[in-house]
Biopython code that builds the backbone (N, CA, C, O; Angstrom):
import numpy as np
from Bio.PDB.StructureBuilder import StructureBuilder

atoms = [
    (1, "ALA", "N", (-23.705, -58.358, -35.275)),
    (1, "ALA", "CA", (-24.769, -57.950, -36.174)),
    (1, "ALA", "C", (-26.476, -57.684, -34.760)),
    (1, "ALA", "O", (-26.478, -58.260, -33.672)),
    (2, "ALA", "N", (-27.437, -56.912, -35.141)),
    (2, "ALA", "CA", (-28.151, -56.360, -34.027)),
    (2, "ALA", "C", (-29.711, -56.688, -34.708)),
    (2, "ALA", "O", (-29.935, -56.587, -35.914)),
    (3, "ARG", "N", (-30.717, -57.094, -33.702)),
    (3, "ARG", "CA", (-32.022, -57.514, -34.330)),
    (3, "ARG", "C", (-32.912, -56.398, -34.374)),
    (3, "ARG", "O", (-33.225, -56.037, -33.240)),
    (4, "LYS", "N", (-33.341, -55.838, -35.138)),
    (4, "LYS", "CA", (-34.247, -54.389, -34.845)),
    (4, "LYS", "C", (-35.792, -54.715, -35.848)),
    (4, "LYS", "O", (-35.896, -54.541, -37.062)),
    (5, "SER", "N", (-36.711, -55.151, -35.037)),
    (5, "SER", "CA", (-38.481, -56.098, -35.557)),
    (5, "SER", "C", (-37.917, -56.333, -36.676)),
    (5, "SER", "O", (-36.862, -56.891, -36.373)),
    (6, "ASP", "N", (-37.990, -56.232, -37.991)),
    (6, "ASP", "CA", (-37.651, -57.338, -38.478)),
    (6, "ASP", "C", (-36.951, -57.414, -39.702)),
    (6, "ASP", "O", (-37.163, -57.894, -40.815)),
    (7, "LYS", "N", (-35.527, -56.427, -38.816)),
    (7, "LYS", "CA", (-34.939, -56.207, -40.198)),
    (7, "LYS", "C", (-33.009, -56.915, -39.267)),
    (7, "LYS", "O", (-32.721, -57.503, -38.225)),
    (8, "LEU", "N", (-32.578, -56.607, -39.934)),
    (8, "LEU", "CA", (-31.048, -57.137, -39.548)),
    (8, "LEU", "C", (-29.962, -55.858, -39.801)),
    (8, "LEU", "O", (-29.729, -55.445, -40.937)),
    (9, "SER", "N", (-29.389, -55.339, -38.699)),
    (9, "SER", "CA", (-28.495, -54.882, -38.347)),
    (9, "SER", "C", (-27.113, -55.542, -38.759)),
    (9, "SER", "O", (-27.013, -56.702, -38.358)),
    (10, "CYS", "N", (-26.126, -55.106, -39.407)),
    (10, "CYS", "CA", (-24.809, -55.331, -39.943)),
    (10, "CYS", "C", (-23.898, -54.175, -40.228)),
    (10, "CYS", "O", (-23.870, -53.248, -41.037)),
    (11, "ASP", "N", (-23.076, -54.660, -39.113)),
    (11, "ASP", "CA", (-21.760, -53.505, -38.616)),
    (11, "ASP", "C", (-21.314, -53.117, -40.117)),
    (11, "ASP", "O", (-21.054, -54.019, -40.913)),
    (12, "GLU", "N", (-21.240, -51.927, -40.444)),
    (12, "GLU", "CA", (-20.246, -51.717, -41.820)),
    (12, "GLU", "C", (-19.007, -50.762, -41.431)),
    (12, "GLU", "O", (-18.697, -49.601, -41.698)),
    (13, "HIS", "N", (-18.530, -51.658, -40.782)),
    (13, "HIS", "CA", (-17.066, -50.672, -40.033)),
    (13, "HIS", "C", (-17.395, -49.148, -39.837)),
    (13, "HIS", "O", (-16.758, -48.424, -39.071)),
    (14, "VAL", "N", (-18.704, -48.636, -40.789)),
    (14, "VAL", "CA", (-18.204, -46.784, -41.234)),
    (14, "VAL", "C", (-19.903, -46.155, -40.613)),
    (14, "VAL", "O", (-20.325, -45.123, -40.092)),
    (15, "SER", "N", (-20.463, -47.477, -41.050)),
    (15, "SER", "CA", (-22.317, -47.523, -40.919)),
    (15, "SER", "C", (-23.106, -48.344, -40.570)),
    (15, "SER", "O", (-22.717, -49.475, -40.861)),
    (16, "VAL", "N", (-23.837, -48.325, -40.187)),
    (16, "VAL", "CA", (-24.437, -49.340, -40.106)),
    (16, "VAL", "C", (-25.887, -49.979, -40.833)),
    (16, "VAL", "O", (-26.868, -49.246, -40.963)),
    (17, "LYS", "N", (-25.907, -51.409, -41.282)),
    (17, "LYS", "CA", (-26.554, -51.325, -42.883)),
    (17, "LYS", "C", (-27.665, -52.334, -42.575)),
    (17, "LYS", "O", (-27.462, -53.496, -42.223)),
    (18, "THR", "N", (-28.755, -51.811, -42.731)),
    (18, "THR", "CA", (-30.047, -52.613, -41.830)),
    (18, "THR", "C", (-30.780, -53.122, -43.523)),
    (18, "THR", "O", (-30.817, -52.587, -44.631)),
    (19, "ILE", "N", (-31.232, -54.295, -42.998)),
    (19, "ILE", "CA", (-31.837, -55.540, -44.897)),
    (19, "ILE", "C", (-32.569, -56.332, -44.015)),
    (19, "ILE", "O", (-32.547, -56.536, -42.801)),
    (20, "PRO", "N", (-33.172, -56.691, -44.890)),
    (20, "PRO", "CA", (-35.178, -57.014, -44.298)),
    (20, "PRO", "C", (-34.857, -58.925, -44.139)),
    (20, "PRO", "O", (-34.475, -59.553, -45.126)),
    (21, "TYR", "N", (-35.058, -59.527, -42.953)),
    (21, "TYR", "CA", (-35.050, -61.021, -43.095)),
    (21, "TYR", "C", (-34.956, -62.102, -43.697)),
    (21, "TYR", "O", (-34.450, -63.183, -43.398)),
    (22, "SER", "N", (-35.677, -61.590, -44.892)),
    (22, "SER", "CA", (-35.762, -62.763, -46.242)),
    (22, "SER", "C", (-34.775, -62.713, -46.514)),
    (22, "SER", "O", (-34.450, -63.776, -47.044)),
    (23, "ARG", "N", (-33.524, -61.621, -46.440)),
    (23, "ARG", "CA", (-32.381, -61.386, -47.454)),
    (23, "ARG", "C", (-31.136, -62.736, -45.917)),
    (23, "ARG", "O", (-30.067, -63.267, -45.613)),
    (24, "ILE", "N", (-31.726, -62.626, -45.789)),
    (24, "ILE", "CA", (-30.239, -63.906, -44.038)),
    (24, "ILE", "C", (-31.030, -65.151, -45.209)),
    (24, "ILE", "O", (-32.165, -65.504, -45.530)),
    (25, "ASN", "N", (-29.646, -65.473, -45.531)),
    (25, "ASN", "CA", (-29.385, -66.959, -45.993)),
    (25, "ASN", "C", (-29.922, -67.065, -47.424)),
    (25, "ASN", "O", (-30.464, -68.105, -47.798)),
    (26, "ASP", "N", (-29.817, -66.276, -48.024)),
    (26, "ASP", "CA", (-30.553, -65.907, -49.341)),
    (26, "ASP", "C", (-29.093, -65.836, -50.546)),
    (26, "ASP", "O", (-29.181, -65.240, -51.620)),
    (27, "ASP", "N", (-27.298, -66.868, -49.890)),
    (27, "ASP", "CA", (-26.152, -67.128, -50.443)),
    (27, "ASP", "C", (-26.351, -66.280, -51.493)),
    (27, "ASP", "O", (-26.729, -66.604, -52.619)),
    (28, "PHE", "N", (-25.907, -64.428, -50.825)),
    (28, "PHE", "CA", (-25.719, -63.559, -51.150)),
    (28, "PHE", "C", (-25.242, -62.591, -49.707)),
    (28, "PHE", "O", (-26.069, -62.518, -48.798)),
    (29, "CYS", "N", (-23.951, -61.902, -49.562)),
    (29, "CYS", "CA", (-23.889, -61.096, -49.324)),
    (29, "CYS", "C", (-23.478, -59.902, -49.571)),
    (29, "CYS", "O", (-22.725, -59.369, -50.386)),
    (30, "ASP", "N", (-24.551, -59.382, -48.131)),
    (30, "ASP", "CA", (-25.210, -57.916, -48.130)),
    (30, "ASP", "C", (-24.721, -58.115, -46.639)),
    (30, "ASP", "O", (-25.817, -58.547, -46.280)),
    (31, "CYS", "N", (-24.294, -58.137, -45.974)),
    (31, "CYS", "CA", (-23.485, -57.255, -44.894)),
    (31, "CYS", "C", (-21.608, -57.396, -45.186)),
    (31, "CYS", "O", (-21.137, -58.391, -45.736)),
    (32, "LEU", "N", (-20.741, -56.224, -44.705)),
    (32, "LEU", "CA", (-19.402, -56.703, -44.905)),
    (32, "LEU", "C", (-18.767, -57.708, -43.691)),
    (32, "LEU", "O", (-17.619, -58.126, -43.545)),
    (33, "ASP", "N", (-20.220, -57.958, -42.730)),
    (33, "ASP", "CA", (-19.012, -58.390, -41.983)),
    (33, "ASP", "C", (-19.668, -60.522, -42.047)),
    (33, "ASP", "O", (-19.118, -61.531, -41.607)),
    (34, "GLY", "N", (-20.424, -60.411, -42.475)),
    (34, "GLY", "CA", (-21.141, -61.698, -43.002)),
    (34, "GLY", "C", (-22.452, -62.202, -42.267)),
    (34, "GLY", "O", (-22.904, -63.226, -42.778)),
    (35, "SER", "N", (-23.243, -61.661, -41.064)),
    (35, "SER", "CA", (-23.499, -61.818, -40.666)),
    (35, "SER", "C", (-24.389, -62.663, -41.747)),
    (35, "SER", "O", (-24.151, -63.834, -42.042)),
    (36, "ASP", "N", (-25.831, -61.600, -42.480)),
    (36, "ASP", "CA", (-26.460, -62.611, -42.524)),
    (36, "ASP", "C", (-25.939, -63.382, -43.644)),
    (36, "ASP", "O", (-26.170, -62.781, -44.693)),
    (37, "GLU", "N", (-25.540, -64.098, -43.763)),
    (37, "GLU", "CA", (-24.402, -65.293, -43.834)),
    (37, "GLU", "C", (-24.856, -66.603, -43.380)),
    (37, "GLU", "O", (-24.884, -67.592, -44.113)),
    (38, "PRO", "N", (-25.175, -66.589, -42.273)),
    (38, "PRO", "CA", (-24.616, -67.241, -41.068)),
    (38, "PRO", "C", (-24.388, -69.215, -41.865)),
    (38, "PRO", "O", (-23.559, -70.008, -41.416)),
    (39, "GLY", "N", (-24.827, -69.360, -42.398)),
    (39, "GLY", "CA", (-25.604, -70.528, -43.093)),
    (39, "GLY", "C", (-25.387, -71.395, -45.049)),
    (39, "GLY", "O", (-25.708, -72.494, -45.501)),
    (40, "THR", "N", (-24.521, -69.842, -45.814)),
    (40, "THR", "CA", (-24.460, -70.455, -46.099)),
    (40, "THR", "C", (-22.839, -70.024, -46.567)),
    (40, "THR", "O", (-22.262, -69.766, -45.511)),
    (41, "SER", "N", (-22.035, -69.874, -47.542)),
    (41, "SER", "CA", (-20.507, -70.154, -47.794)),
    (41, "SER", "C", (-20.837, -68.682, -49.049)),
    (41, "SER", "O", (-19.979, -68.719, -49.930)),
    (42, "ALA", "N", (-21.868, -67.480, -49.255)),
    (42, "ALA", "CA", (-21.822, -66.317, -49.435)),
    (42, "ALA", "C", (-20.123, -65.386, -49.015)),
    (42, "ALA", "O", (-19.024, -65.019, -49.429)),
    (43, "CYS", "N", (-20.737, -65.420, -48.288)),
    (43, "CYS", "CA", (-19.272, -64.102, -48.080)),
    (43, "CYS", "C", (-18.177, -64.723, -47.035)),
    (43, "CYS", "O", (-18.425, -65.503, -46.116)),
    (44, "THR", "N", (-17.161, -64.292, -47.328)),
    (44, "THR", "CA", (-15.902, -65.394, -47.236)),
    (44, "THR", "C", (-14.951, -64.927, -46.163)),
    (44, "THR", "O", (-13.828, -65.369, -45.921)),
    (45, "LYS", "N", (-15.399, -64.259, -45.753)),
    (45, "LYS", "CA", (-15.206, -63.657, -44.333)),
    (45, "LYS", "C", (-16.988, -64.043, -43.232)),
    (45, "LYS", "O", (-18.116, -64.148, -43.714)),
    (46, "GLY", "N", (-16.568, -64.169, -41.668)),
    (46, "GLY", "CA", (-17.365, -64.969, -40.978)),
    (46, "GLY", "C", (-17.392, -66.821, -40.886)),
    (46, "GLY", "O", (-16.505, -67.445, -41.469)),
    (47, "THR", "N", (-18.138, -67.326, -40.355)),
    (47, "THR", "CA", (-18.601, -68.966, -39.942)),
    (47, "THR", "C", (-19.353, -68.928, -40.337)),
    (47, "THR", "O", (-20.046, -67.978, -40.702)),
    (48, "PHE", "N", (-19.519, -70.473, -40.422)),
    (48, "PHE", "CA", (-21.044, -71.325, -41.201)),
    (48, "PHE", "C", (-20.726, -71.569, -40.059)),
    (48, "PHE", "O", (-19.653, -71.362, -39.492)),
    (49, "PHE", "N", (-22.299, -72.327, -39.435)),
    (49, "PHE", "CA", (-23.389, -72.933, -38.495)),
    (49, "PHE", "C", (-23.633, -74.168, -38.474)),
    (49, "PHE", "O", (-24.808, -74.485, -38.293)),
    (50, "CYS", "N", (-22.555, -75.307, -38.662)),
    (50, "CYS", "CA", (-22.837, -76.255, -38.318)),
    (50, "CYS", "C", (-24.402, -76.607, -37.481)),
    (50, "CYS", "O", (-24.350, -76.067, -36.376)),
    (51, "ARG", "N", (-25.559, -77.237, -37.653)),
    (51, "ARG", "CA", (-26.241, -77.001, -37.367)),
    (51, "ARG", "C", (-26.068, -78.835, -36.358)),
    (51, "ARG", "O", (-26.656, -79.217, -35.346)),
    (52, "ASN", "N", (-25.248, -79.387, -37.038)),
    (52, "ASN", "CA", (-25.260, -81.259, -36.262)),
    (52, "ASN", "C", (-26.808, -81.689, -35.608)),
    (52, "ASN", "O", (-27.230, -81.596, -34.455)),
    (53, "ARG", "N", (-27.223, -82.016, -36.417)),
    (53, "ARG", "CA", (-28.409, -83.027, -35.640)),
    (53, "ARG", "C", (-28.481, -83.914, -35.188)),
    (53, "ARG", "O", (-28.343, -84.930, -35.869)),
    (54, "GLY", "N", (-28.707, -83.989, -33.963)),
    (54, "GLY", "CA", (-28.210, -85.255, -33.103)),
    (54, "GLY", "C", (-27.014, -85.205, -32.541)),
    (54, "GLY", "O", (-26.661, -86.301, -32.108)),
    (55, "TYR", "N", (-26.330, -84.425, -32.401)),
    (55, "TYR", "CA", (-24.695, -84.118, -32.371)),
    (55, "TYR", "C", (-24.518, -82.698, -31.506)),
    (55, "TYR", "O", (-25.380, -82.177, -30.798)),
    (56, "HIS", "N", (-23.423, -82.308, -31.712)),
    (56, "HIS", "CA", (-23.190, -80.699, -31.212)),
    (56, "HIS", "C", (-23.380, -80.002, -31.743)),
    (56, "HIS", "O", (-23.209, -80.242, -32.938)),
    (57, "SER", "N", (-23.726, -79.010, -31.499)),
    (57, "SER", "CA", (-23.628, -77.845, -32.798)),
    (57, "SER", "C", (-22.635, -77.075, -32.819)),
    (57, "SER", "O", (-22.212, -76.684, -31.731)),
    (58, "ALA", "N", (-21.997, -76.645, -34.018)),
    (58, "ALA", "CA", (-20.410, -76.391, -33.830)),
    (58, "ALA", "C", (-20.095, -75.130, -35.341)),
    (58, "ALA", "O", (-20.700, -75.184, -36.412)),
    (59, "LYS", "N", (-19.144, -74.234, -35.019)),
    (59, "LYS", "CA", (-18.897, -73.482, -36.244)),
    (59, "LYS", "C", (-17.882, -73.166, -37.052)),
    (59, "LYS", "O", (-16.922, -72.646, -36.484)),
    (60, "ILE", "N", (-17.775, -73.380, -38.621)),
    (60, "ILE", "CA", (-16.363, -73.322, -38.855)),
    (60, "ILE", "C", (-16.083, -72.490, -39.179)),
    (60, "ILE", "O", (-16.895, -71.813, -38.550)),
    (61, "PHE", "N", (-15.332, -71.544, -39.917)),
    (61, "PHE", "CA", (-14.530, -71.121, -41.023)),
    (61, "PHE", "C", (-15.316, -71.039, -42.229)),
    (61, "PHE", "O", (-15.452, -72.026, -42.952)),
    (62, "LYS", "N", (-15.945, -69.704, -42.542)),
    (62, "LYS", "CA", (-16.757, -70.235, -43.757)),
    (62, "LYS", "C", (-15.310, -70.408, -44.817)),
    (62, "LYS", "O", (-15.923, -70.558, -45.874)),
    (63, "SER", "N", (-14.067, -70.472, -45.154)),
    (63, "SER", "CA", (-13.472, -70.970, -45.973)),
    (63, "SER", "C", (-13.236, -72.928, -45.749)),
    (63, "SER", "O", (-12.547, -73.752, -46.351)),
    (64, "ARG", "N", (-14.188, -73.017, -44.602)),
    (64, "ARG", "CA", (-14.699, -74.683, -45.230)),
    (64, "ARG", "C", (-15.462, -75.430, -45.629)),
    (64, "ARG", "O", (-15.721, -76.629, -45.528)),
    (65, "VAL", "N", (-16.047, -74.011, -46.431)),
    (65, "VAL", "CA", (-17.192, -75.099, -46.357)),
    (65, "VAL", "C", (-17.302, -75.300, -47.919)),
    (65, "VAL", "O", (-16.726, -74.471, -48.623)),
    (66, "ASN", "N", (-18.191, -76.625, -48.688)),
    (66, "ASN", "CA", (-18.046, -77.152, -50.375)),
    (66, "ASN", "C", (-16.221, -76.885, -50.109)),
    (66, "ASN", "O", (-15.772, -75.971, -50.800)),
    (67, "ASP", "N", (-15.181, -77.612, -49.173)),
    (67, "ASP", "CA", (-14.100, -78.629, -50.036)),
    (67, "ASP", "C", (-13.568, -79.234, -50.493)),
    (67, "ASP", "O", (-12.492, -79.057, -51.063)),
    (68, "LEU", "N", (-14.389, -80.440, -50.328)),
    (68, "LEU", "CA", (-14.746, -81.482, -50.393)),
    (68, "LEU", "C", (-14.128, -82.214, -49.520)),
    (68, "LEU", "O", (-13.563, -83.258, -49.846)),
    (69, "VAL", "N", (-14.173, -81.484, -47.558)),
    (69, "VAL", "CA", (-13.912, -82.369, -47.307)),
    (69, "VAL", "C", (-14.774, -81.499, -45.349)),
    (69, "VAL", "O", (-14.706, -80.474, -44.670)),
    (70, "CYS", "N", (-15.489, -82.927, -45.365)),
    (70, "CYS", "CA", (-16.456, -82.925, -43.843)),
    (70, "CYS", "C", (-16.320, -82.308, -42.384)),
    (70, "CYS", "O", (-15.910, -82.898, -41.385)),
    (71, "ASP", "N", (-16.710, -81.124, -42.469)),
    (71, "ASP", "CA", (-15.542, -80.632, -40.970)),
    (71, "ASP", "C", (-17.385, -80.575, -40.068)),
    (71, "ASP", "O", (-17.394, -80.558, -38.837)),
    (72, "CYS", "N", (-18.523, -80.555, -40.716)),
    (72, "CYS", "CA", (-19.490, -81.153, -39.352)),
    (72, "CYS", "C", (-19.987, -82.327, -39.876)),
    (72, "CYS", "O", (-20.210, -82.972, -40.901)),
    (73, "CYS", "N", (-20.068, -82.281, -38.346)),
    (73, "CYS", "CA", (-20.698, -84.171, -38.659)),
    (73, "CYS", "C", (-22.270, -84.627, -38.743)),
    (73, "CYS", "O", (-22.780, -85.650, -38.286)),
    (74, "ASP", "N", (-23.104, -83.160, -39.735)),
    (74, "ASP", "CA", (-23.550, -84.424, -39.882)),
    (74, "ASP", "C", (-23.867, -83.570, -42.266)),
    (74, "ASP", "O", (-24.839, -83.562, -43.021)),
    (75, "GLY", "N", (-22.412, -83.081, -42.394)),
    (75, "GLY", "CA", (-22.475, -82.658, -43.442)),
    (75, "GLY", "C", (-23.390, -81.665, -43.879)),
    (75, "GLY", "O", (-23.744, -81.706, -45.057)),
    (76, "SER", "N", (-23.660, -81.124, -43.422)),
    (76, "SER", "CA", (-24.028, -79.447, -44.288)),
    (76, "SER", "C", (-23.344, -78.473, -44.996)),
    (76, "SER", "O", (-23.770, -77.622, -45.776)),
    (77, "ASP", "N", (-21.832, -78.806, -44.478)),
    (77, "ASP", "CA", (-21.261, -78.012, -45.518)),
    (77, "ASP", "C", (-20.412, -78.832, -46.708)),
    (77, "ASP", "O", (-19.209, -78.971, -46.925)),
    (78, "GLU", "N", (-21.269, -79.167, -47.176)),
    (78, "GLU", "CA", (-21.052, -79.708, -47.667)),
    (78, "GLU", "C", (-21.694, -80.435, -49.350)),
    (78, "GLU", "O", (-21.310, -81.352, -50.076)),
    (79, "TRP", "N", (-23.171, -79.138, -49.416)),
    (79, "TRP", "CA", (-24.189, -80.125, -50.140)),
    (79, "TRP", "C", (-23.694, -79.556, -51.676)),
    (79, "TRP", "O", (-24.440, -79.818, -52.619)),
    (80, "GLN", "N", (-22.577, -78.863, -51.908)),
    (80, "GLN", "CA", (-22.298, -79.244, -53.416)),
    (80, "GLN", "C", (-21.624, -80.455, -53.565)),
    (80, "GLN", "O", (-21.692, -80.754, -54.758)),
    (81, "HIS", "N", (-21.296, -80.903, -53.233)),
    (81, "HIS", "CA", (-20.896, -82.306, -53.365)),
    (81, "HIS", "C", (-21.021, -83.793, -53.100)),
    (81, "HIS", "O", (-20.218, -84.579, -53.602)),
]
sb = StructureBuilder()
sb.init_structure("model")
sb.init_model(0)
sb.init_chain("A")
sb.init_seg("    ")
for serial, (resi, resn, name, xyz) in enumerate(atoms, 1):
    if name == "N":
        sb.init_residue(resn, " ", resi, " ")
    sb.init_atom(name, np.array(xyz, "f"), 0.0, 1.0, " ", f" {name:<3s}", serial, name[0])
structure = sb.get_structure()
């Protein structure tokens, strides 16, 4: 994904889709590559970003989000449990 002014451009494999930044992390997968949802589990592809406040940040597979196992040191990957 690339940044253009106040929009995110995501790779749709055949074309490029541009969405407003307000649709990033809105818990709806707009981009096929999952780049618009780095902080949610809305997209099945891609990674989830663990901030791990007070520790090292990390990325985990989105399939590990809300699976009843804390993979992020700060527990941010298990907000539904």
